[in-house]
N, C-alpha and C positions, 0 to 999 in steps of 0.2 A: 509247627503249625502255629497258625492265626489264634492269638488269644482275644475270645470274645470277652468285651468288657461291657458293663454298663457305665450309664452314665456318668455316675461317681469313680471308677474304675474300678469297683470292685466286681471279682471274678464270683458267678454265682454257681459253685459247684456241680450243682446238677444240670445246668447247661454245658458247662464245660467237658462233664461226664457225656453228655448226649452228643456233642459236637466231635468229641475224639471218638466216639462211635460211627461215627460217618463214612471213614475209610473204612471198616470192618464191613459194613451192611454193603457198600457199594463192591466190594471184591466177592461177598458171597453171591450176589445179584447177578454179579457178571460172568460166574464161571462156567464153563462151556464143558470140560472135560469133569470127566466124577472122578474123586478124589481119590477113590479108593480100587483096588484091583477087583473088587465082588461087585462093583455099580455096574448095572447095564445101559444099552442105550436102546429105545424102542421107537417105533415109528408106527404113524397112524394115517393112514391114506385112502377116504372113504371113497375116493374116485377108481383106485386101482381094481381093475379087473378081477384080481385072485384075491381082495381084501377081506378080511374075513377075523372075526374073533378069536376064531378057532387056530388061528395062525400061533406062529411063535413071536411075531410082534418086530421081525427084521427089517430091512429096507424090502429085501427081494418078497418076505411073506407079512405085510403089513396088517394092524388090524385094522377093522371098521371103522372103530369108534372112539372116541375118546371117554367114552365111559369105562370101559375096559380097560386103559390105561391107568384111569383113576383107581379102578379096584384092581390093580396089579403092581404097582410100582412101589417101593420101598428106599428107604434112605438112601441116596447117592445116586439113584437112576436119574435118567433124562428122557424126557419123550418128545420125539420132534413129530410137530403134526402138518401134515402137507394141505394145497391147497384144497379149500371144501366150504360148506357151511356146515356148521356143528351145534346141535341143540341137546339139551340132557331134558331128556323128555320127563323125569320125576323131580327136576328144579323146583324150588321153592324160593319164597322170598328171601331167604338167607343161605341156601347155599345149591350149587350146581359144577358139577365135574369136581366135586368135593373129595380129596384122595383118601383112600383107606388110613392111610399112614401118614407118617409126619416125616418131617426132613430131622437130621442134626444140626448142629453148626459148621462141622467139617463135612457134612454128607447130606446137603440141600436135595430136595426133590425137584427137577427142572420140567416145566411144561412150554417147550416154544416152539412157535410157528415156523415152520421149516424155512421159507421163505418170509419176512416182515411182511404184516398186513393180509396175507391170501390165507392163511386160516382164520375165519371167521365163527366167534362164537355169538349164538343169536339165543334170544330168551325164547320159551316155550310157549310164549303167547296166554300166559296164566299167572301172572304177577310174578313170575321167577325172574334171578336175575341172570345173566347172560353165562355168570363163571362165579362162583360164591366159595371161599374157603373158611370154612367154618370147624372153629375147634381144633386147630394144626398148627403146626410149628414148623419153621424152615420150608417152605414152599415159595418157588419162582416162577413167575408167571412173565414171559417174557414175547412181546412181539408181535400180540394179536390184533386183528380189530376184534370189535364187540359193539353188536347191535342189541343195546340195552344196558346194563348195570354191573361193572366188575367191582364184586364185593369182597371185603373183609371184615368177618364177624370172629368176634372171641378168640381171637390166634395173636402170634405171636412172629417175631421175624418172619411176616410175608414179604414178597417184593413184588409189586405190578411194574412191570418197566415195558417203555419199548411200544406201546400200545395207543392204537386211535380207538377211542370210545365215541358213540352216537345215540342218540336218541335219550338215553337214560329210561327211566324207568314209565315216562309219560307214552313211549311209544306201542304198548301190549295192551289189550284190553284185561280186564279184571274186574269182575263186579262186585268182591270183596277186600279189593286192596286200596288201601289209604292213597288217594290220589295227591293228598299232600306232600307226599316225600318221594323227590323226583332227583335221582342224582345220577351222575355219568360214573365217578368210582365213589366208594364208599368204606370208611373204616369206623369200623363201630368195636369197641370193646379190643383194638387191638393194642401192641404193644413193641416196640422194637421195630416197626414194619417199615419200609419204603416205598414210596410212591414216586418212582423215577423217569422222566425222560417221556411222558405220554401227551398224547394231545387229545382235546375234549370238546367238543364242538357238535353242533348241529343237535341241540338237544329242544325236543320239542315239548310244547305248553302241555301241563296234565290238568290248565285248569283254576292251580295255585301258583302265583309268582312271589310269594313273599317267602321269609327268611327259611322256611323246612326245604328249600328248594336250593340246588346246587350244581353248579358242574361238577366239583370234587367237593364232598364232603367228611366232615371230621366228626363223628358223633359220640356220643357218651362213653364216658369210662375207656379214653384212649390217651396214652399219654408215652413221651419218648419217640415218637413215630417223626418222620422225617420225608416231606415236601421236596422235590428239588427237579429242576429244569422242566416243570410242564407247563403245558399251554391252557388254556384254560377260557373257553370264550362262552360268554353266557348267552349270547344271541340276543342282546337290547334288552334283556330284561325277560327273556323266556323262562329261566330261573333266576332267583335273586341275586346269588353270589357268584364269581369265581370259584373261591375256596371257602366255604362254607363251615360253622360247627351249628351243635343241637347235644340239648341234654346235661352238658356241662362235667366236671373230674374230667376236663381236657388240659393236660398240665405238660411244661417240658418238652414241646414239640419244635421243630425247625421247618421252616418255610424259608427256602431259599433258591437263588435262581430262576424263579417262575415267572409266567407271565398270566396279568388277569386282565383280562379286555370285554368289552362288550356289558356293564354289569350294573344293578344297581347297587354291590358294595364288590368290591374286589377282594379283599379278606375280613370274614367276617368272624367276631365273635363271642361266644354265648354261653354262659353258664345254664344251670336249668329253672325255670320258671320258676319252680319254688323258692329259690332264691338260697337251696342248701347245696348246690355244687357250683363249682366255679371252674373259669378258664383263666388259668395263672402260669406264670412264666413262660409264655410262648416267644418265641425268637423270630422276628421277620426281617430277613434280609437280604439285599442285591438281587431283588425282586422289582418288575416293571408292572405298572399299573395305567391302562389308559382307556378313555372313555367310558368312565363309570361316575354314578353320581357321589359315592365315596369309595377314598383309596381303601382304608381302613375303618372296620366300625364296631364297636362292643356295644355289648349290652348284657344285663344278669351277670354283673359281678366277674366281667373280665378284667385282669387285676396283674401289675406286673410285668407288662409286658413288655419288650425291647423291640422296637422298631426303626431299625436304624440302615444306611445306606440302599435308599430305594427311591426309583425315579417314577414319579406322578405325571400325567399330561392328560389335559382334560379331562378336569373332575370337578365336581363343585365343592366338596370338601377332600381334603388330606387325612382328617382321622374326625370322626365323629363317636362322643361320648354317649349318646343316645339320650332317651327323655326320660328314663326313672331318677325320681328326686332321691338328692346326697341323704345318706342317714351313717350311722357312725358304723352298723356291722355290712352296709351293703355298700354296692355300686362301682364304679370302675374306675379303680384309683392306680395310683404309684408306676402310671406307665413313664419309659424311658423312650425318646424321640430324640435320633440325631443323624447328621450327616445325609439328608434327604435332601432330596430334590423335586421341586413340584413348580410345574410350569402350567399356566391357564389353566386356574383355579378361582373358584370365587371366596371360599374358605379356608383357612390352614387349619384351626381348630373350631369344632361345631357342638354345640350340644342345645337339645332344646328346652331342656328345664329353663325357670324363670330365674333360677338363683344358685351361680355356681361359684364354687371354689376350684378355680383352675389349677390351685399348686397342689392339691388332692388329687385331681385327674392327672396332672404331668407334674411327677416328681424332677423330674430334668428333660429340658427341651433347647438344644440349642446345637451351633453349627448347622442348621437347615439353612437353606435358600428357596426362598419363597418368590419365582418370577412371576408377573403379570397374575397375582392375586389379589385380590380386592380386601378383605377380611384377615386381620388375624386371627381374632377372637369372635365370635357369632353366636349370640344366644338369645335365650326369653322368647323364644319363637319367631327369632329375628328383628324384634324390637331393641335389642341390646347388642351393640357391637365396637370394635375400633379397630381402624385401617392404619395405627400409627405402628407403625415397620420399623421406625427410628428408634423406639422405645428401647431400652437395654431390661425393663423389667416390666411385667402387667399382672396382676391378681398375683403376686408372690412367688412367680415363675422368671425366672432369670434367663434373657436369650443373648448375652453379650458378643457373639459371635455369630448372631442371624445376618445373612445376607439377602438381597433381589435382585441379582445381577441377571445377565441374559448369560446362560451356561454354556451357549456358543456348542449346541449338540452339531454332530458331524453332520447327518441330513434330517432333519426332523419330517418332510413331508415324507420320506421314504423310512420313516420309523426307526432310525439309526439312532440311538441315544447318546453312543458313547461321545463323550467330550471331545472338542478339538485339541488341537496341543495348547494352542494359545488361550482355552478357556479361564475363564479368572477362576474357577473350582479345583481346578488341578492342585492336590496339594493342601487345599484349605480347609479339611475336615477334622475331626477330634482325630487326636494320633497321627495327625498329617496324611491321611486318607484323600481321594479324591471325592467329592461331595456326589450323590446320587448312586445308582445300582451300579456303575462300572468302576467300583471303590480301587482297583489296579490297573483299569484299562483289557485284561486279559480277559476278563470273565464272559463265560458260555451262558448266556441266560435265555430258557426255552429249550425246547426238546432240538436236535441236531439231525433233525428229519421231517419230510414233510410228505403225507400220502400221496399216491401215484395217481389215484383217480378221484373225481369227485365221490359225495356219498350218494347211493340209490336212494330210492324215495322210497320214506316210510311202511313199513308194511299195514298190512290191511287184515283183522281177525274176522 
């Protein structure tokens, strides 16, 4: 297993433990057959002529509603949901189709679309999520399409995978809902959860496009989660970030092999606005960011991040440190940034404030390539900047291995950001890796499937 290292080659034990759990999480998520002889397999098919919740739930005698399945299954059970549109009429903003029971580590409960994308989960039109797992453990949600939000609240070891999410919270009228909170997938109060191989797009405008909105949101008190192989399209600013944060106490999470596109911010970090809860020791690697104002942006005590082996194309800023003034107790500090490839940007590192101690913001920044990038550092509301990419040190930050060469992508116009065999960035990163998102050349970035049909028109209520 590859060792994840910080810029100074010291291994953070918390992050190492998290990455080591990655294989276990994915193994649990991909389970198809129950792990014990006592587990059962059930079927829901609302379109079957004989479907009834009084049935036994076999394929020949299926249940009619997903609610029946959620109220019945126990650890180890698997529910296959056949084509149809399924709504929890009693759903709320935090739970819908919430199973009565939890699974276990060796016997998760699995809800799976019988054919990927044909079982559609739909919000009830009163501010509810399309599906929401609340105060449960070891649940797998696999292969659905959701019109609304897929949510994990105050739960652990929950997986959402292989799913397509459209509209978010904004597509459903609710007089009492907070219209500023608009997400496609959200994890709040979650730990050891996996959001894997999903596609979030066609988000609708709630009337608020600021930082409370995101295609995929991680909200307060969420640590040790993994976001992997997702594609999040923010709709050219319809929602603020592709991958957002809100509320703080967001620590030791991993974002790996994701695509962020058409956004104000690709990956956004944020502690609590009262400055008491931080976003710390989060790790971002092998991601691709395109067509965004900032590839990465931090606010309200986002600290000790590791950002490495990412590719950013057509962005204004690679890493933005926000607009809050520096202080001894607060601020966005001690970030480590290496092996990143930036092509076509205005600024490598950006802060809005008038006085910046760059060595506080960046404790390590080297082996990065900034091609067609105008400024290395840009601050003081644009009145202070430097474009000297030949310097080996600036503001207390040393970057003796920084380059500005053409990376020689395989096919930039087609969005293929692999490096050609003749690329000058092959093997030139820290620890001998390739610079950019394809650090070995064999990574799969983004989901490995595409929806077969365009999204329908948004619902009206």
